VEXDREN-2710 file (C-alpha; in Angstrom, 1 decimal):
% VEXDREN-2710
k/r/px/py/pz
1/MET/75.8/104.2/-30.0
2/ASP/73.8/106.4/-27.6
3/ASP/70.8/104.1/-27.9
4/PHE/73.2/101.2/-27.1
5/ARG/74.5/102.9/-24.0
6/GLN/71.1/103.9/-22.8
7/LYS/69.9/100.3/-22.5
8/ARG/68.6/99.7/-18.9
9/MET/69.0/96.6/-16.8
10/ASP/65.7/95.2/-15.6
11/THR/65.0/94.9/-11.8
12/LEU/65.2/91.1/-11.8
13/THR/68.7/91.1/-13.3
14/LYS/69.8/93.8/-10.9
15/ASN/68.6/91.7/-7.9
16/LYS/70.4/88.6/-9.2
17/LEU/73.6/90.7/-9.8
18/THR/73.4/92.1/-6.3
19/ALA/73.0/88.6/-4.8
20/ALA/75.9/87.4/-6.9
21/ILE/78.2/90.2/-5.8
22/ALA/77.3/89.6/-2.1
23/LYS/78.1/85.9/-2.4
24/TRP/81.4/86.7/-4.1
25/VAL/82.4/89.2/-1.4
26/ALA/81.5/86.6/1.3
27/THR/83.0/83.5/-0.2
28/ALA/86.2/85.2/-1.6
29/CYS/86.7/87.2/1.6
30/ARG/86.7/90.4/-0.3
31/PRO/86.3/93.8/1.6
32/VAL/82.8/95.1/1.5
33/ASN/84.0/98.5/0.2
34/VAL/85.0/96.8/-3.1
35/VAL/81.6/97.9/-4.4
36/GLU/82.9/101.5/-4.3
37/ASP/85.6/100.5/-6.9
38/GLU/84.8/102.5/-10.1
39/GLY/86.8/100.0/-12.2
40/LEU/84.5/97.1/-11.0
41/ALA/81.5/99.2/-11.8
42/ASN/82.8/99.9/-15.4
43/ILE/83.4/96.1/-15.9
44/VAL/79.8/95.4/-14.9
45/ARG/78.4/98.2/-17.0
46/THR/80.4/96.9/-20.0
47/ALA/79.2/93.4/-19.5
48/ALA/75.5/94.5/-19.0
49/ASN/75.5/97.1/-21.7
50/ASP/74.0/99.5/-19.2
51/TRP/76.1/102.6/-18.6
52/ASN/73.7/104.0/-16.1
53/TYR/74.1/101.0/-13.7
54/GLU/75.4/101.7/-10.2
55/LEU/76.9/99.1/-8.0
56/PRO/74.9/98.4/-4.8
57/SER/76.0/100.2/-1.7
58/ARG/78.0/98.8/1.2
59/ALA/74.9/98.7/3.4
60/THR/73.0/96.7/0.7
61/ILE/75.8/94.2/0.3
62/THR/76.2/93.8/4.1
63/SER/72.5/93.2/4.4
64/HIS/72.6/90.5/1.6
65/ILE/75.6/88.8/3.3
66/LEU/73.8/88.6/6.6
67/LYS/70.7/87.1/4.9
68/LEU/73.0/84.7/3.0
69/HIS/74.6/83.7/6.3
70/GLU/71.2/83.0/7.9
71/THR/70.0/81.0/4.9
72/GLU/73.2/78.9/4.8
73/LYS/73.1/78.4/8.5
74/ALA/69.5/77.2/8.4
75/LYS/70.4/74.7/5.6
76/LEU/73.3/73.4/7.7
77/GLN/71.1/73.0/10.8
78/GLN/68.6/71.0/8.7
79/ALA/71.3/68.8/7.5
80/LEU/72.7/68.3/11.0
81/GLU/69.2/67.4/12.3
82/LYS/68.9/64.6/9.7
83/THR/72.2/63.0/10.4
84/LYS/72.7/60.8/13.4
85/VAL/76.5/61.0/13.7
86/VAL/78.8/64.0/13.6
87/ALA/82.6/64.2/13.8
88/LEU/84.3/67.5/14.7
89/THR/87.7/69.1/14.1
90/GLY/88.9/72.1/16.1
91/ASP/92.0/74.2/16.4
92/TYR/93.2/77.6/17.8
93/TRP/95.4/80.0/15.9
94/THR/96.7/83.5/16.3
95/SER/96.0/86.2/13.6
96/ILE/98.6/88.6/12.2
97/SER/97.1/91.2/14.5
98/ASN/97.8/88.9/17.5
99/HIS/94.2/87.9/18.2
100/ASN/93.2/84.4/19.1
101/TYR/90.6/82.5/17.1
102/LEU/88.9/79.1/17.4
103/GLY/87.8/77.3/14.3
104/PHE/85.3/74.4/14.2
105/THR/84.3/72.1/11.4
106/ALA/81.7/69.4/11.3
107/HIS/82.0/66.2/9.2
108/TYR/79.3/63.7/8.4
109/PHE/77.9/61.4/5.7
110/ASP/74.8/62.5/3.9
111/PRO/72.2/59.9/2.9
112/GLN/74.1/59.3/-0.4
113/TRP/77.3/58.6/1.5
114/LYS/79.1/61.8/0.4
115/LEU/81.4/63.1/3.1
116/GLN/80.3/66.6/4.0
117/SER/82.5/69.2/5.8
118/HIS/81.1/72.5/7.0
119/ALA/82.7/75.3/9.1
120/LEU/80.5/75.8/12.1
121/THR/82.3/78.9/13.5
122/VAL/85.4/81.0/13.6
123/VAL/85.2/82.9/16.9
124/LYS/87.5/85.2/18.6
125/THR/88.6/84.1/22.1
126/GLU/89.9/86.3/24.9
127/GLU/90.8/84.0/27.8
128/ARG/93.9/81.8/28.0
129/HIS/93.7/78.4/26.4
130/PHE/93.8/76.3/29.5
131/ALA/92.3/72.8/29.3
132/ASP/89.1/73.8/31.1
133/ALA/88.5/76.9/28.9
134/VAL/89.2/74.8/25.7
135/ALA/86.7/72.1/26.8
136/GLU/84.1/74.7/27.5
137/HIS/84.6/76.4/24.1
138/PHE/84.1/73.0/22.4
139/MET/80.9/72.3/24.4
140/GLN/79.6/75.8/23.7
141/VAL/79.8/75.2/19.9
142/ALA/78.2/71.7/20.2
143/ARG/75.3/73.2/22.3
144/GLU/74.9/76.1/19.9
145/TRP/74.3/73.7/17.0
146/ASP/72.4/71.2/19.1
147/ILE/74.7/68.3/18.3
148/GLU/75.9/67.4/21.8
149/GLN/74.3/63.9/21.6
150/LYS/75.5/63.3/18.0
151/VAL/79.2/64.1/18.2
152/VAL/81.2/60.9/18.4
153/SER/84.8/62.2/17.9
154/LEU/87.0/65.3/18.0
155/THR/90.1/65.7/16.0
156/THR/92.7/68.2/17.2
157/ASP/96.5/68.7/17.2
158/SER/98.6/67.0/19.9
159/ALA/99.1/70.1/22.0
160/ARG/99.0/69.4/25.7
161/ASN/96.0/71.6/26.4
162/MET/94.1/70.0/23.6
163/ILE/94.8/66.5/25.0
164/ALA/93.9/67.6/28.5
165/ALA/90.7/69.2/27.3
166/ALA/89.7/66.1/25.3
167/ARG/89.8/64.0/28.6
168/GLN/87.1/66.2/30.0
169/LEU/84.8/65.8/26.9
170/PRO/82.3/63.0/26.3
171/PHE/83.8/62.5/22.8
172/GLU/86.5/60.2/21.4
173/HIS/89.7/62.1/20.8
174/MET/91.7/61.7/17.6
175/PRO/95.1/63.4/17.6
176/CYS/96.1/64.8/14.2
177/ILE/98.2/62.1/12.5
178/ALA/99.7/64.5/10.0
179/HIS/101.0/66.7/12.8
180/SER/102.6/63.6/14.4
181/VAL/104.4/62.8/11.1
182/HIS/105.5/66.4/10.8
183/ARG/106.8/66.5/14.3
184/ALA/108.6/63.2/13.9
185/VAL/110.4/64.6/10.8
186/THR/111.3/67.8/12.7
187/VAL/112.7/65.9/15.7
188/SER/114.7/63.5/13.5
189/LEU/116.4/66.4/11.7
190/THR/117.3/68.3/14.9
191/ASN/121.0/67.9/15.6
192/SER/121.3/65.5/12.7
193/PRO/124.1/65.0/10.1
194/PHE/121.9/67.0/7.8
195/ASP/122.2/70.2/9.8
196/SER/125.1/71.7/7.8
197/ALA/123.5/71.1/4.4
198/LEU/120.1/72.3/5.5
199/ALA/121.6/75.5/7.0
200/LYS/123.3/76.3/3.7
201/CYS/120.0/75.7/1.9
202/ARG/118.2/78.2/4.2
203/LYS/120.9/80.8/3.6
204/VAL/120.8/80.4/-0.2
205/VAL/117.0/80.6/-0.2
206/GLY/117.0/83.7/2.0
207/TYR/119.7/85.4/-0.2
208/PHE/117.4/85.2/-3.2
209/LYS/114.0/85.4/-1.6
210/HIS/114.8/88.7/0.2
211/SER/116.2/90.6/-2.8
212/PRO/114.3/91.2/-6.0
213/ALA/117.5/92.0/-7.8
214/ASN/119.1/88.6/-6.8
215/GLN/115.8/86.8/-7.7
216/ALA/116.0/88.5/-11.2
217/GLN/119.5/87.2/-11.7
218/LEU/118.5/83.7/-10.7
219/GLU/115.7/83.8/-13.2
220/GLN/118.2/84.8/-15.9
221/GLN/120.4/81.9/-15.0
222/GLN/117.4/79.5/-15.1
223/VAL/116.7/80.7/-18.6
224/ALA/120.3/80.3/-19.6
225/HIS/120.3/76.7/-18.3
226/HIS/117.0/76.0/-20.2
227/GLN/115.0/75.6/-17.0
228/LYS/111.6/77.1/-16.2
229/LYS/111.5/80.1/-14.0
230/GLU/110.6/79.2/-10.4
231/SER/111.2/80.9/-7.1
232/LEU/112.8/79.1/-4.2
233/VAL/110.8/77.9/-1.1
234/GLN/111.9/78.8/2.4
235/GLU/111.5/76.2/5.1
236/VAL/108.9/77.1/7.8
237/SER/108.9/75.0/10.9
238/THR/105.1/75.0/11.2
239/ARG/104.4/74.3/7.5
240/TRP/104.0/70.7/6.5
241/ASN/106.5/69.4/3.9
242/SER/108.3/72.8/3.6
243/THR/111.7/71.2/4.3
244/LEU/111.1/68.7/1.4
245/GLU/110.0/71.5/-1.0
246/MET/113.1/73.6/-0.1
247/ILE/115.4/70.7/-0.8
248/LYS/113.7/69.9/-4.1
249/ARG/113.9/73.5/-5.4
250/VAL/117.6/73.8/-4.4
251/GLN/118.4/70.4/-6.0
252/ARG/116.6/71.3/-9.3
253/ASN/118.3/74.7/-9.5
254/ALA/121.8/73.8/-8.3
255/GLU/123.6/75.0/-11.5
256/PRO/121.6/78.3/-11.9
257/LEU/122.2/79.0/-8.2
258/ARG/125.9/78.4/-8.4
259/ASP/126.3/80.7/-11.4
260/ALA/124.1/83.4/-9.8
261/LEU/126.1/83.3/-6.6
262/ALA/129.4/83.5/-8.6
263/LEU/128.3/87.0/-9.8
264/HIS/128.3/88.3/-6.2
265/ALA/130.9/88.8/-3.6
266/THR/129.1/87.0/-0.9
267/ASN/129.8/84.5/1.9
268/VAL/126.7/82.5/1.0
269/ALA/127.7/79.1/-0.3
270/MET/125.9/76.3/-2.0
271/PRO/125.9/72.9/-0.4
272/THR/128.8/70.8/-1.6
273/ALA/128.4/67.8/-3.9
274/THR/128.6/65.4/-0.9
275/GLU/126.0/67.4/0.9
276/LEU/123.7/67.5/-2.1
277/GLU/124.0/63.7/-2.3
278/LYS/122.9/63.5/1.4
279/LEU/120.0/65.8/0.6
280/LYS/119.0/63.6/-2.3
281/LYS/118.7/60.5/-0.1
282/LEU/116.8/62.6/2.5
283/GLU/114.4/63.8/-0.2
284/ALA/113.6/60.3/-1.2
285/VAL/112.5/59.4/2.3
286/LEU/110.6/62.7/3.0
287/GLU/108.7/62.2/-0.2
288/HIS/106.9/59.3/1.5
289/CYS/106.1/61.5/4.5
290/ARG/104.6/64.1/2.1
291/TYR/102.5/61.4/0.4
292/VAL/101.2/60.3/3.8
293/SER/100.3/63.8/5.0
294/GLU/98.5/64.6/1.7
295/LEU/96.7/61.2/1.7
296/LEU/95.4/61.8/5.3
297/GLY/94.5/65.5/4.7
298/GLY/91.6/65.0/2.3
299/GLU/88.4/66.8/2.8
300/LYS/86.0/64.8/0.6
301/PHE/87.2/61.3/1.1
302/VAL/87.7/58.9/4.1
303/SER/91.0/59.3/5.9
304/CYS/90.6/57.7/9.3
305/SER/90.7/54.1/7.9
306/VAL/93.9/54.9/5.9
307/VAL/96.0/55.8/9.0
308/LEU/97.2/52.3/10.0
309/PRO/97.9/51.1/6.4
310/THR/99.9/54.3/5.7
311/LEU/101.8/54.1/8.9
312/CYS/102.6/50.5/8.1
313/HIS/103.9/51.6/4.7
314/LEU/106.0/54.4/6.4
315/SER/107.5/51.9/8.9
316/ARG/108.6/49.7/6.0
317/VAL/110.2/52.7/4.2
318/MET/112.1/53.6/7.4
319/GLU/113.6/50.1/7.8
320/VAL/117.4/50.2/7.6
321/THR/118.9/48.5/4.6
322/GLU/122.5/47.3/3.9
323/ASP/123.0/50.2/1.5
324/ASP/122.1/52.9/4.0
325/PRO/125.0/55.2/5.1
326/ALA/125.4/56.0/8.7
327/TYR/123.5/59.3/8.5
328/MET/120.4/57.6/7.0
329/ILE/120.5/54.9/9.6
330/ASN/120.6/57.6/12.3
331/PHE/117.6/59.5/10.7
332/LYS/115.5/56.4/10.2
333/GLY/116.1/55.1/13.7
334/THR/115.1/58.4/15.3
335/PHE/112.1/58.7/13.1
336/ALA/110.9/55.2/13.8
337/ALA/111.3/55.6/17.6
338/GLU/109.5/59.0/17.5
339/MET/106.6/57.6/15.5
340/ASP/106.3/54.5/17.8
341/GLY/106.0/56.8/20.8
342/ARG/103.4/59.0/19.1
343/LYS/101.4/56.0/17.8
344/GLU/100.9/54.8/21.3
345/LYS/99.3/58.1/22.3
346/THR/96.8/58.0/19.4
347/ASN/93.3/56.4/19.6
348/ILE/94.5/53.1/18.3
349/THR/91.2/51.3/19.0
350/TRP/89.2/53.7/16.9
351/LEU/91.7/53.5/14.1
352/ARG/91.6/49.7/14.1
353/VAL/87.8/49.5/13.9
354/ALA/87.7/52.2/11.1
355/THR/90.3/50.1/9.1
356/ALA/88.1/47.0/9.4
357/LEU/85.1/48.9/8.2
358/ASP/86.9/50.1/5.0
359/PRO/86.3/47.5/2.3
360/ARG/89.8/48.2/0.9
361/PHE/91.6/47.2/4.1
362/LYS/89.2/44.9/5.9
363/ASP/91.7/42.0/5.6
364/LEU/93.7/44.0/8.3
365/LYS/97.1/43.0/6.9
366/CYS/98.6/46.0/8.6
367/LEU/97.9/44.3/11.9
368/SER/99.2/41.0/13.5
369/LYS/96.9/38.0/13.5
370/PRO/96.1/38.3/17.2
371/ASP/95.2/41.9/16.7
372/ARG/93.0/41.1/13.8
373/ALA/91.0/38.7/15.9
374/GLU/90.7/41.3/18.7
375/VAL/89.4/43.9/16.2
376/TRP/86.6/41.5/15.1
377/ARG/85.7/40.8/18.7
378/MET/85.4/44.5/19.3
379/ILE/83.1/44.9/16.3
380/ARG/81.0/42.0/17.5
381/ALA/80.7/43.7/20.9
382/LEU/79.7/47.0/19.2
383/LEU/77.0/45.3/17.2
384/GLN/75.6/43.7/20.4
385/GLU/75.6/47.1/22.1
386/MET/73.7/48.6/19.1
387/GLU/71.2/45.8/19.3
388/SER/70.6/46.3/23.0
389/GLU/70.2/50.1/22.5
390/ARG/67.5/49.5/19.9
391/PRO/64.0/50.5/21.1
392/ALA/62.0/47.6/22.4
393/GLN/59.1/46.4/20.2
394/PRO/55.6/47.1/21.6
395/ASP/53.9/44.2/23.3
396/ILE/51.5/42.3/21.0
397/GLN/48.3/40.9/22.3
398/ILE/48.4/37.2/21.5
399/THR/45.2/35.1/21.4
400/PRO/45.4/32.3/23.9
401/GLU/46.5/29.1/22.3
402/PRO/45.7/25.5/23.2
403/PRO/47.9/24.1/26.0
404/LYS/49.8/21.9/23.7
405/LYS/51.5/25.0/22.1
406/LYS/52.7/26.7/25.3
407/PRO/55.9/24.7/25.6
408/THR/56.8/25.6/22.0
409/LEU/56.3/29.3/22.7
410/MET/58.3/29.1/25.9
411/LEU/61.2/27.4/24.0
412/ALA/61.1/30.1/21.3
413/HIS/61.3/32.8/23.9
414/GLU/64.2/31.2/25.6
415/SER/66.2/30.9/22.4
416/SER/65.8/34.6/21.3
417/SER/69.1/35.5/22.7
418/ASP/70.8/32.7/20.8
419/GLU/69.1/33.8/17.6
420/GLU/70.3/37.4/18.2
421/GLU/73.9/36.1/18.6
422/ASP/73.6/34.1/15.4
423/SER/72.3/37.1/13.6
424/ILE/75.2/39.2/14.7
425/GLU/77.7/36.5/13.7
426/GLN/76.0/36.1/10.3
427/CYS/76.2/39.8/9.8
428/LEU/79.9/39.8/10.5
429/GLU/80.6/36.7/8.3
430/ARG/78.6/38.2/5.4
431/TYR/80.7/41.4/5.5
432/LYS/84.0/39.5/5.9
433/ALA/83.1/37.3/2.9
434/GLU/82.7/40.3/0.6
435/PRO/85.7/40.7/-1.8
436/LEU/88.2/43.4/-1.2
437/ILE/87.9/46.5/-3.5
438/GLY/90.9/48.1/-5.2
439/MET/93.0/50.8/-3.6
440/ASP/91.8/53.3/-6.1
441/ASP/88.1/52.5/-5.5
442/CYS/85.9/54.6/-3.2
443/PRO/84.8/53.0/0.0
444/GLN/81.9/55.5/0.2
445/GLU/80.5/54.3/-3.1
446/TRP/80.9/50.7/-2.0
447/TRP/78.8/51.4/1.2
448/SER/76.3/53.3/-0.9
449/THR/75.5/50.2/-2.9
450/HIS/75.9/47.6/-0.1
451/GLU/74.2/49.4/2.7
452/GLY/71.0/47.4/2.2
453/ALA/72.9/44.1/2.5
454/HIS/74.9/45.2/5.6
455/SER/72.6/47.6/7.4
456/GLU/74.1/47.1/10.9
457/MET/77.7/47.3/9.7
458/ALA/76.8/50.4/7.7
459/ARG/75.6/52.1/10.9
460/LEU/79.1/51.5/12.4
461/ALA/80.8/52.6/9.2
462/ARG/79.0/56.0/9.3
463/LYS/80.2/56.5/12.8
464/TYR/83.8/55.5/12.4
465/LEU/84.7/56.5/8.9
466/ALA/83.4/60.1/9.2
467/THR/86.2/60.9/11.7
468/PRO/89.0/62.9/10.0
469/ALA/92.6/61.7/10.6
470/THR/93.9/65.3/10.6
471/SER/92.9/68.8/11.5
472/ALA/93.9/70.0/8.0
473/GLU/90.4/71.6/7.5
474/GLU/91.2/74.0/10.4
475/LEU/94.5/74.9/8.7
476/ARG/92.5/75.8/5.6
477/LEU/90.2/78.0/7.7
478/GLU/93.3/79.6/9.3
479/THR/94.8/80.3/5.9
480/VAL/91.6/81.9/4.6
481/GLU/91.2/84.0/7.8
482/ARG/94.8/85.1/7.8
483/ALA/94.7/86.1/4.1
484/ARG/91.5/88.1/4.8
485/LYS/93.1/89.8/7.8
486/ALA/96.3/90.6/5.9
487/GLU/94.3/92.1/3.1
488/GLU/92.4/94.3/5.6
489/GLU/95.7/95.4/7.2
490/ASN/97.3/96.2/3.9
491/LYS/94.3/98.2/2.7
492/LYS/94.1/100.1/6.0
493/ALA/97.8/100.9/5.8
494/ASN/97.5/102.1/2.2
495/THR/94.5/104.2/3.1
496/ASN/96.4/105.8/6.0
497/ILE/99.3/106.6/3.8
498/LEU/97.0/108.2/1.1
499/ASN/95.2/110.3/3.8
500/GLN/98.5/111.5/5.2
501/GLN/99.7/112.4/1.7
502/GLN/96.6/114.3/1.0
503/ARG/96.9/116.2/4.3
504/GLY/100.6/117.0/3.5
505/LYS/101.9/114.9/6.4
506/LEU/103.7/112.4/4.2
507/PRO/105.7/113.0/1.1
508/ALA/103.6/111.8/-1.9
509/HIS/106.6/110.0/-3.4
510/ARG/107.2/107.7/-0.4
511/THR/108.8/104.6/-1.8
512/LYS/107.9/101.0/-0.9
513/GLY/109.7/99.9/2.2
514/GLN/110.4/103.4/3.4
515/THR/109.9/103.8/7.2
516/LYS/107.8/106.5/8.8
517/GLY/110.9/108.1/10.3
518/GLN/112.6/108.3/6.9
519/ALA/109.5/109.7/5.3
520/LYS/109.2/112.4/8.1
521/ASP/112.9/113.4/7.7
522/GLN/112.3/113.7/3.9
523/MET/109.2/115.8/4.5
524/LYS/111.1/118.1/6.9
525/GLY/113.9/118.6/4.4
526/GLN/111.4/119.5/1.7
527/LYS/109.6/122.0/3.9
528/LYS/112.9/123.6/5.0
529/ASP/113.9/124.0/1.3
530/GLN/110.6/125.6/0.5
531/LYS/110.9/128.1/3.4
532/LYS/114.5/129.0/2.4
533/GLN/113.2/129.8/-1.1
534/LYS/110.4/132.0/0.3
535/ASP/112.5/133.8/2.9
536/PRO/116.3/133.8/2.4
537/LYS/116.8/135.6/5.7
538/ARG/115.5/132.7/7.7
539/GLU/118.6/130.8/6.7
540/LYS/120.6/132.8/9.3
541/LYS/118.1/132.0/12.2
542/VAL/119.8/128.9/13.6
543/ASN/117.8/128.9/16.9
544/PRO/114.3/130.5/16.3
545/PRO/112.7/131.9/19.5
546/LEU/110.4/129.4/21.3
547/LEU/106.7/130.2/21.1
END
């Protein structure tokens, strides 16, 4: 057994393990001082059969993370140098410690037509987010990565400062479509016939979410009704589809919730049967909105070309039918009007061209016939512009020909522009003649296999299809950053409590949720009792002399 424990890890394996730990700390947003955890060290020793192994120091891990950052940054810079077109998404958010951050992500197609997304920066900002400052932040990031001349579009939310900043930038602006759908839902539910039912749902959810004892009783009732244990979901105004998820959880657990509430003397009441029926109809409509937001929020597949077909689907869902009650007619009408207003503010020209360049939707059935013809005219003009921007061919020295051939050469020179127009027209017709692919097929794979036959159209497709329809990637960055900050704050708070306990400034048995004032009062009471036991006479000294 001693020989088994004395087995030593070789240097190469140690270096690989150190690199793996550094990468884990960086990618999982773990605190660097996790390498001081003795439990982690014992796990590694057990796995490696080396009980003399010591985890690398914090300085070593920090050094490896910095090297890893430089290596990955160099790889990304090389990839950005090779690509000709880059689309950006950007967004601001506020951390739990009330600091402002700007997140930036680049999107582009690699040579194999795989859509790549890379976070360029998450930087802390100090100044107010006026339009001029926002535009300058975006340009700073583009200059830092040397992609000013390659950026074709910028996707952000629809905040006024973002829209004003986009007007100052030399990029096409794409407002986040998922934000627009979410805002349309929020506006349609404000002062609507659903207010009473939704308010009851929020109170019910809060009653069980904020009390572990109540939650435990709800789980008991779920088991009694042969349902799986699941917690309720609270509606959050800034979280997509949270209203839908709250309704679905309340609907699924209606019976357990009633029985659990019956055990308490509380004013919290479940929605009535009529209100639950209302919520069921609302749930059916909001399910389509969830489908749209998830479809447009993909990271590895094309989303810009899907916007107009999905909005067309959503408009059909929101059409009023004869069976709709008055409250659904009101909701659908408000939603449709809100979406029409927001659709006018989006970059409709860019979306139409992107839709035509997607082999799933190039029949443009989501548009009217006059609009379809206009889209192909725009694409024809874009191809002509690309042709004119192509570098001129060097002059070729031609051996003088006999006089009889000069008129032929002159005629050929005069007809070059006609041939160019014919070539562009043939390029368009060849692409339009290609059969449509299925809705479940991948447009990137199609372009990967057909790029040689449609080289000019493929150049346009790389430009327009790389643009994201939403800024969902920035929300993922925000979630990761907030989780990391929250973990740091919790660890710092726990460390402070432990230090105060060790110094005797905080009772060691401070319970979770106990405030500092309560802990101090408890500490004073303990010290006073100890002094009474040591010196009974001090009990008579009500007002000790001031020192």
